[in-house]
N, C-alpha and C positions, 0 to 999 in steps of 0.2 A: 355670674348673675348681675344683672342690670334693671334698673326700672325707667321706663320711659315717661313723658311728660304727662300722660294719663294715668299714670300709677300702675300700669301694667308691668309684671315682672317677667323678665327672660332668663332661663337657665340653660346651661350647656354642660355637657359632660360626656360621659361614655357610659355604655351598659352592654352586657352580655344578654340581657333579658329577651326573650323572644316575644314577650307580650307587654313590652313597654307601651304606654298608651299613645297612640297618634290620632290625628284627626283626618276626616275625608279633605281631599284636594292638597294633602301635604306633598312635600317633595318625594318621599319615600315611606310607604307605610308598613314595610316589612324589614325585620332584622335580617342583616346579609351575612353573618356568620362572624365569629370571634367578638371582638369589641368594636361596636359602632357608635358614633358620635350622635349625640341627640341634641336637639333645640327644641325647647318648649316655652310657650307663651300662656302665663296665667292672667286672669283678670285682676284688676286693681285691688279686689277684696281677698285675692289668692284663693277663691273658693270655685272657680270655673275654668276649665282647659279651652282656651282660645284657639290655639294651634300647637302641634307637636309633630316632628318628624325625625326619621333616622336620616343619616349621611354616612355613607361609607360602602365599601366594595366587600371583597371575599376575604381580605386580610384585616389586621386590626387597625382601628383608627381611634385617636384618643383626642377629644377636645379640651382645649385649655382656655 
């Protein structure tokens, strides 16, 4: 997790969820099987999703 100069929060990790929230125009909007890395950006208040994407292939990927 990290916070940018505007107070937006970035979260990364991994999920096996097929319905993890993604946003339009993201790198990958669909779960690819197994464990997929996610990167999510929340607004400064933590109340709004700015962007969110999966990153992964058919094998397991784990973000650290």
